[in-house]
C-alpha positions in Angstrom: 111.3 81.5 136.9 113.4 83.2 139.8 112.5 81.6 143.4 113.3 84.3 146.2 115.6 82.9 148.9 114.2 83.1 152.8 116.1 85.9 153.9 114.4 88.3 150.8 111.2 86.7 151.5 111.6 88.0 155.1 112.6 91.5 154.0 109.7 92.0 151.7 106.6 92.1 153.9 103.0 91.8 152.6 100.5 93.1 155.2 97.4 95.3 155.8 99.9 98.5 155.4 101.0 97.2 151.8 96.9 98.0 150.6 96.7 101.2 149.8 93.5 102.8 148.4 94.3 106.0 146.2 91.6 108.9 146.7 90.4 111.1 144.5 92.4 111.3 141.3 95.8 110.3 142.8 95.6 107.5 140.6 95.8 109.7 137.5 98.8 111.3 138.7 101.0 108.1 139.8 99.8 106.6 136.3 99.4 109.4 133.6 100.5 107.2 130.6 97.3 105.6 131.3 95.1 108.5 130.7 96.8 110.9 128.2 99.6 108.5 126.5 103.2 109.4 126.9 104.2 112.5 128.7 106.3 114.8 126.6 107.5 118.7 126.6 105.7 119.8 123.9 108.4 118.9 121.1 105.9 116.6 119.7 102.3 116.7 118.5 101.2 113.7 120.7 102.6 115.2 123.5 100.9 114.9 127.1 100.4 118.9 127.0 98.3 119.0 123.6 96.1 115.8 125.0 95.2 118.1 128.0 94.0 120.8 125.5 92.3 118.2 123.3 90.4 116.7 126.0 88.9 120.0 127.7 88.4 121.0 123.8 86.6 117.9 122.7 83.6 118.6 125.7 83.3 122.1 124.0 82.9 120.6 120.4 80.7 117.8 121.6 78.3 120.8 122.8 78.4 122.3 119.2 77.7 119.0 118.0 74.8 119.0 119.9 73.7 122.4 118.6 74.3 124.2 121.2 76.8 127.5 121.1 78.3 128.3 117.7 82.0 129.9 119.0 84.5 128.5 121.2 87.3 131.0 122.3 90.9 129.3 123.0 93.8 131.6 124.7 97.2 130.3 125.6 99.7 132.4 127.1 102.8 131.6 129.0 101.8 127.8 129.4 98.2 128.6 130.7 95.1 127.0 128.8 91.8 128.9 128.9 88.9 127.5 127.0 85.1 129.1 126.8 82.6 127.7 125.0 79.0 128.7 124.8 77.1 125.7 125.1 74.7 124.6 127.7 77.3 124.9 130.7 77.6 122.2 132.8 74.7 121.0 135.2 75.4 123.3 138.6 74.9 121.0 141.3 76.8 118.1 139.6 79.6 120.5 138.5 82.5 119.5 140.7 81.6 115.9 140.5 81.9 116.1 136.8 85.5 117.6 136.7 86.8 115.6 139.7 85.4 111.9 140.3 86.0 109.3 137.7 83.4 107.7 135.7 81.3 110.7 136.4 79.7 112.7 133.3 76.6 113.6 131.2 77.7 111.3 127.8 76.9 107.8 129.4 73.0 109.2 128.3 73.3 108.5 124.5 70.2 110.6 124.4 72.3 113.7 125.4 75.4 112.8 123.7 74.6 110.4 121.0 78.0 110.7 118.8 80.6 111.9 121.1 84.0 111.8 121.1 84.5 111.5 124.6 82.3 108.6 126.4 84.5 107.2 129.1 84.2 109.9 131.9 88.0 110.3 132.4 89.1 113.2 129.8 88.3 116.5 132.1 89.3 114.7 135.2 92.7 113.7 133.9 93.5 117.0 133.0 92.2 118.4 136.3 94.5 115.6 138.3 97.5 116.7 136.2 97.4 120.4 136.3 99.2 122.5 139.3 95.9 124.9 138.8 92.6 124.0 137.4 89.4 126.2 137.3 86.2 125.6 136.2 83.2 127.9 135.7 79.5 126.9 134.3 77.0 129.6 133.4 73.7 128.3 133.3 70.4 130.1 133.3 71.3 133.2 134.6 73.6 131.6 137.5 77.5 130.8 137.6 79.6 128.3 139.8 83.1 128.1 140.2 85.4 125.6 141.6 89.8 126.1 141.9 91.5 122.7 141.9 95.5 121.9 142.4 96.7 118.4 141.3 92.8 117.0 141.1 91.9 118.3 144.8 89.4 120.8 145.4 91.2 123.8 147.1 88.0 126.7 146.8 84.3 126.5 145.9 82.1 129.5 145.3 78.6 129.6 146.0 75.9 129.9 143.5 75.9 133.7 141.9 73.6 135.5 139.5 75.4 136.2 136.6 74.5 138.0 133.2 76.7 135.8 131.3 76.0 133.7 128.4 75.4 129.8 129.1 78.5 127.9 129.1 81.8 126.4 130.4 85.1 127.9 131.0 87.9 126.0 132.0 91.6 127.6 132.9 94.7 124.9 133.6 98.1 124.9 134.0 99.7 121.6 133.4 102.0 120.6 136.4 105.5 121.0 135.9 106.6 118.4 138.1 104.9 115.9 135.6 105.5 117.7 132.2 108.8 119.7 132.9 109.5 122.9 131.3 107.1 122.2 128.6 106.1 124.7 125.8 103.0 124.8 123.3 103.9 125.0 119.7 101.8 127.0 117.6 102.2 124.9 114.4 100.7 121.8 116.2 98.0 123.7 118.3 96.8 125.4 114.9 96.6 122.1 112.9 94.3 120.7 115.4 92.2 123.7 115.7 91.9 123.7 111.7 91.0 119.9 112.0 88.2 120.6 114.2 87.0 123.5 111.9 87.1 121.4 109.1 85.2 118.6 111.0 82.2 120.8 112.2 81.4 123.3 109.5 79.9 126.4 110.9 82.0 126.3 114.4 84.3 129.5 114.7 87.2 128.8 116.7 89.0 131.9 118.1 92.3 131.0 119.0 94.4 133.9 120.7 94.4 136.5 117.6 93.6 134.1 115.0 90.2 132.4 113.9 89.5 129.2 112.2 86.2 128.7 110.4 85.0 126.1 107.5 82.5 126.6 105.3 83.1 123.7 102.8 84.5 120.7 105.7 86.6 118.4 104.0 87.1 120.2 100.6 88.8 122.8 102.5 91.0 120.6 104.4 92.6 118.5 100.9 92.9 122.2 99.3 94.7 123.5 102.4 97.0 120.3 102.8 97.4 119.2 99.4 101.2 120.0 98.6 101.4 118.4 95.0 98.9 119.7 92.2 95.8 117.4 92.1 95.0 115.8 88.4 91.2 116.5 88.7 88.9 118.5 91.2 88.1 117.4 94.4 85.5 114.9 94.6 83.6 115.8 97.6 80.6 113.8 98.8 78.5 114.0 101.8 75.7 112.3 103.6 74.0 111.2 107.2 76.9 110.7 109.2 79.7 110.5 106.3 81.8 113.0 104.3 84.5 112.3 102.2 86.6 114.4 100.0 89.4 112.8 97.4 91.7 113.3 94.6 94.9 111.9 92.8 98.1 113.5 92.2 101.2 112.6 90.4 103.0 112.0 93.8 103.7 108.3 95.0 101.6 106.3 97.6 98.7 107.0 99.6 97.6 109.9 101.8 94.7 109.7 104.3 93.1 112.0 106.7 90.7 110.2 108.8 88.1 111.5 111.5 85.2 109.9 113.7 83.0 112.4 115.6 85.4 114.9 114.8 88.2 113.4 116.3 91.5 113.2 114.0 92.5 109.3 114.2 95.8 110.2 113.0 96.6 106.2 112.7 93.4 105.3 111.0 91.6 102.6 112.0 88.4 100.4 110.7 86.7 103.3 109.1 90.1 104.2 107.0 90.6 100.7 106.0 87.2 100.2 104.8 87.1 103.4 102.5 90.3 102.2 101.1 88.9 98.8 100.3 85.6 100.6 99.3 87.0 103.1 96.9 89.3 101.1 95.2 86.1 98.5 94.5 83.8 100.9 93.6 86.1 102.6 90.8 87.0 99.1 89.6 83.5 98.3 89.2 82.7 101.6 87.4 85.3 100.9 84.7 84.3 97.3 84.5 88.0 96.4 84.2 90.4 93.9 86.2 92.4 96.8 87.6 94.9 96.2 90.5 94.1 98.0 93.5 97.7 99.5 94.2 97.1 101.1 90.8 93.7 102.7 91.5 95.1 103.8 94.8 98.6 105.2 93.7 98.7 109.2 94.3 95.5 108.9 96.3 94.8 111.9 98.6 91.7 111.5 100.6 89.9 112.8 103.9 87.1 110.4 105.5 85.2 111.5 108.4 82.1 109.4 110.0 80.0 109.6 112.9 79.6 106.6 115.3 77.6 106.0 118.5 79.7 105.3 121.3 83.1 104.7 119.1 85.7 102.4 120.6 89.1 103.6 120.2 92.4 101.3 120.6 93.9 104.0 123.2 93.0 106.5 125.3 94.4 109.4 123.2 91.6 108.2 120.5 93.8 108.0 117.5 93.0 105.0 115.8 89.1 103.7 115.6 88.6 100.0 116.8 84.7 100.2 116.4 83.3 97.4 113.8 79.8 99.0 113.8 78.2 102.3 113.2 76.3 101.8 116.5 74.3 99.2 118.6 71.6 98.8 116.0 73.6 99.8 113.0 75.5 98.5 109.8 79.1 97.4 109.9 81.4 100.3 109.3 82.5 98.3 106.4 79.1 98.3 104.8 78.0 101.6 105.9 80.9 103.2 103.8 81.0 100.8 101.0 77.4 101.5 100.5 77.7 104.9 100.2 80.8 104.9 97.7 79.0 102.2 95.6 75.7 105.0 95.2 77.3 108.3 95.6 80.8 108.2 93.8 79.4 105.6 91.1 76.8 108.7 90.6 79.3 111.2 90.5 81.4 109.9 87.9 78.6 108.9 85.7 77.9 112.8 85.8 81.4 114.0 85.3 82.6 112.4 82.3 86.0 114.6 82.2 87.2 113.7 86.2 86.2 110.0 85.3 88.7 110.0 82.0 91.3 111.7 83.9 91.1 109.3 86.6 91.2 106.4 84.4 94.4 107.7 83.0 95.9 108.0 85.8 95.3 104.5 86.8 96.7 103.3 83.6 99.9 105.3 84.0 100.3 103.8 87.3 99.7 100.2 85.8 102.1 100.8 83.0 104.8 101.8 85.4 104.1 98.7 87.7 104.6 96.4 85.0 107.7 98.0 83.8 109.1 97.4 87.3 107.7 94.0 88.2 110.6 92.3 87.0 113.1 94.8 88.7 111.0 94.4 92.0 110.9 91.0 92.2 114.8 90.7 91.7 115.2 93.2 94.4 113.1 91.4 96.8 115.4 88.9 96.5 118.4 90.8 96.7 117.0 92.1 100.2 116.9 88.9 101.5 120.4 87.6 100.6 121.6 90.5 101.8 121.0 89.7 105.0 119.5 93.1 105.9 119.2 92.6 109.9 123.4 91.9 110.1 124.7 93.8 107.0 123.0 97.1 107.1 120.4 97.3 110.0 121.3 96.8 113.7 117.6 96.0 114.5 115.8 96.7 118.0 113.6 94.4 119.9 110.1 96.3 119.6 108.8 97.8 116.9 105.6 100.1 115.7 103.9 97.1 114.5 104.3 95.5 118.0 101.5 95.4 120.4 103.9 96.8 123.3 102.4 100.0 124.5 104.8 103.0 125.2 107.7 101.1 123.7 106.2 101.0 119.9 105.6 104.5 120.4 109.5 105.1 121.2 110.8 102.6 118.3 113.0 104.5 116.2 115.7 103.9 113.2 118.3 106.2 112.7 119.9 106.7 109.5 124.0 107.0 109.2 126.4 107.6 107.1 130.2 105.6 107.6 131.1 102.7 110.0 132.6 105.2 112.7 129.2 107.1 113.1 126.9 104.0 113.1 129.2 102.4 115.5 129.1 105.1 117.8 125.5 105.0 117.8 125.1 101.2 117.7 127.1 101.4 121.0 125.2 103.7 122.8 121.7 103.0 121.8 118.9 101.6 123.8 118.2 97.9 122.0 114.7 97.9 123.2 113.5 100.6 120.7 116.2 101.9 118.9 117.6 100.6 115.4 120.3 101.8 113.5 120.7 102.0 109.5 124.3 102.2 108.2 124.4 104.0 104.6 127.5 103.6 102.5 128.7 106.7 101.0 126.3 109.3 99.7 122.8 108.2 98.3 121.7 108.7 94.9 120.0 111.8 93.8 116.6 110.4 93.0 115.0 113.6 92.0 113.2 113.3 88.5 113.4 109.1 88.5 111.0 106.8 88.7 110.0 104.5 91.3 112.4 101.8 89.6 115.3 103.4 91.3 113.9 102.2 94.2 114.6 98.8 93.4 117.4 99.0 91.2 119.8 100.9 93.7 120.6 99.0 96.6 121.0 101.4 99.4 117.0 102.6 98.6 116.3 99.0 98.2 117.3 98.0 101.3 116.3 101.1 103.2 112.6 100.8 101.6 112.9 97.1 103.2 113.7 98.1 106.6 111.3 100.3 106.9 108.9 97.6 105.5 107.1 100.8 103.6 106.8 99.1 100.0 103.0 98.6 100.3 102.5 101.8 102.2 103.0 103.0 105.8 100.4 100.4 107.3 103.7 98.1 108.0 105.8 100.6 109.1 108.2 99.4 111.6 109.3 102.4 113.4 107.2 105.7 115.1 110.5 107.6 114.1 112.9 107.8 111.2 116.2 109.9 112.3 118.3 111.2 110.0 121.7 111.2 112.0 124.5 112.7 109.6 127.4 115.0 110.5 126.7 118.8 110.8 129.2 119.6 107.8 128.3 120.2 104.2 128.9 116.2 103.3 125.9 115.7 106.1 123.8 118.4 105.2 124.2 117.2 101.3 123.0 113.4 102.8 120.2 115.0 104.4 119.0 116.6 101.4 119.1 113.9 99.6 117.3 111.3 101.7 114.7 114.0 102.0 114.5 113.7 98.3 114.2 110.1 98.3 111.3 110.0 100.8 109.7 113.2 99.2 109.5 111.6 96.0 108.6 108.0 96.5 107.1 108.0 100.5 105.4 111.7 100.8 103.5 110.6 103.3 105.9 109.3 105.9 107.2 112.9 106.4 103.4 114.5 106.2 102.6 111.9 109.0 105.4 112.9 111.3 107.4 110.0 110.9 110.7 112.1 109.9 112.8 113.7 112.1 116.8 115.4 112.0 118.7 114.4 114.9 120.4 117.5 116.7 124.0 116.5 118.2 126.2 118.7 120.1 128.7 121.1 117.9 130.8 121.7 121.2 132.1 120.4 124.2 133.2 123.1 126.9 134.6 121.8 130.2 136.8 122.7 133.0 137.9 119.9 135.6 134.3 120.2 137.6 131.9 120.3 134.6 131.5 119.4 131.2 128.7 121.3 128.7 127.5 120.1 125.4 126.7 122.9 123.1 124.6 123.1 120.4 124.8 126.4 119.2 127.5 129.3 119.2 125.3 130.9 121.7 125.5 128.1 124.4 129.1 127.8 123.5 129.8 131.5 124.5 127.5 131.0 127.4 129.7 127.8 128.5 132.8 129.8 128.3 131.4 132.3 130.4 130.0 130.6 133.3 132.8 127.8 133.4 135.4 130.5 134.1 138.9 131.1 132.2 140.7 129.0 129.6 138.1 126.0 129.8 139.0 123.1 127.1 136.8 123.8 123.9 136.3 120.7 121.5 134.5 121.2 117.8 133.1 118.1 117.0 133.4 117.7 113.4 131.5 114.2 113.1 129.3 112.0 114.8 132.4 109.3 114.7 134.5 111.5 116.9 131.7 111.4 119.7 132.5 108.5 121.9 130.0 106.3 122.7 129.9 106.7 126.3 128.9 110.6 125.3 126.6 109.4 122.5 124.3 108.1 125.2 123.8 111.6 126.3 122.5 112.7 123.0 120.1 109.7 121.8 118.5 109.0 125.6 115.6 111.1 127.2 116.9 114.3 126.4 117.6 113.2 122.6 116.9 116.7 120.6 114.9 116.3 117.4 113.7 118.4 114.5 110.8 117.1 112.8 110.5 117.2 109.1 107.0 119.2 108.1 105.3 120.5 105.1 102.7 122.7 104.7 100.3 123.7 101.3 103.4 126.6 100.9 106.0 123.8 100.6 105.3 122.8 97.0 106.9 119.4 96.9 107.5 119.6 93.0 108.9 123.1 93.2 111.2 122.6 96.2 112.6 119.6 94.5 113.0 121.1 91.4 114.8 124.2 92.9 117.2 122.1 95.5 118.0 119.0 93.7 117.4 120.1 89.9 119.3 120.8 87.5 119.0 124.5 87.7 123.2 124.8 88.7 123.4 128.7 88.3 120.5 129.5 90.3 121.2 127.4 92.8 124.5 128.9 93.0 123.7 132.3 93.5 121.2 131.5 96.2 124.2 129.6 98.1 126.4 132.8 97.4 123.7 135.2 98.8 123.0 133.1 101.9 126.4 132.1 102.6 127.3 131.9 106.2 130.9 131.7 106.7 131.7 129.9 110.1 134.5 131.6 112.4 137.5 129.0 113.5 137.2 128.2 116.9 140.6 128.0 118.2 
């Protein structure tokens, strides 16, 4: 431990003046990460601007779940968010306190909000604190009250006035640019979020700008909307008090889950998802009365599970992983609750639907057959991975991983997949060793389309890549939050991207569906004069830089990542890193996509390339 010298001690004073009391919501503004997770500018679905939207929207959904108000209206325009519900409205006398004083709210009374999403009295207050403008209006029993805040500080308060508006609450806010920078809401993230709310709250109409989200069939609708491969049998949909489950199997590898608690999407699962995985395998095994392997039962499983829990405990403020072990103070454990439900309802379903039971059994037997066929290969592949000395030969690892309990650092954890020694060398020398790892490919990967999972173990590159990510047994052990494909912006680089994406789509589709795969964007051009250097990612940016930097600037076209020096690379993989997320929707049929782009339809694909060919002009 370092001991300070006397001179330093004298310079560092610790007096009454060092004791600071932060008034109002100032501590939220100073430490926003404690309340909303990471900040971000809207590029990623878990950025703080979406958490602000969700915190306010959760309150409106809670009103619906209490039987008050069947529609919620959301408008987002030019960065301003407006949300109007038709619930009971915040009690007028305490409205200002409810949105501005920490640990103040009605959700501590479990009679009023028995199974609410937000129980800590923090959410709306954090939104208020982190907004440059925050307006709240409560309509209640023919009266309305309005207050305007800025940065969590009250600016204007109106007296009670008569109103003919329906009961409910209106909140409007603008996230503070000084905290979130030049943020931008992305339509696809908002629509996915609101659709999930609709699936989990059947009968609730959600109006977003000019769109409407509504679900009659809950999780059945959710799976039908999200499945990107054909299901082998009709979706099994089971509902009970405080629980709803829907699942099916497909020919894809691995497992895919959508889990929810009190209407909250727990994207990282938790105790309820773990309980479901164990219970569904156990129930199916008992139904067939055979000694089936759990891995064979769950291979290809696509499932959604939603439960309601009294006073849920989450593992972080952003509520993406359930930590509660019990359904409520006087209820059974989450594991027993879900297990008992499936033991009864799923067993009954399979007895009543023999055709589905036969298809399910056949799928399990096929998974067992393939597993046994590669069992020997798997054992040898694991040994090869150990002998290859993975952490020195292929992987320059980082210090902290997604599986570590390191807060913000684990969320930043990423692995760059590069090709060639020069590219991997540049990134390795430029990276932040705390959370950025580098995996180096040797040449182009194999086209894995149409091959079985046996190739994952027989092919050294795939075997070592799988081991580096630690995804052989599913995403629970995934070591990095982001898997970043970093290849050259030329035809060979694009081909390598396609080959890697084919590998992930074939054998680990959930890695993409859960938003872990990204493409690194690096500049195509460097434009500079004696005073300034500009890095340009597009032709438009290049032309603008030439115009603004004056006559005859030096223009460099980067033809490969290896041509970018480590000193320059630091600019491209630091805080301003540009990443394009790889996403999948129902319209993206995985089998059709892979067949067209990676199959043997050479002439058809050649025609497509000719029709869509773009010739790049030579840059002199």
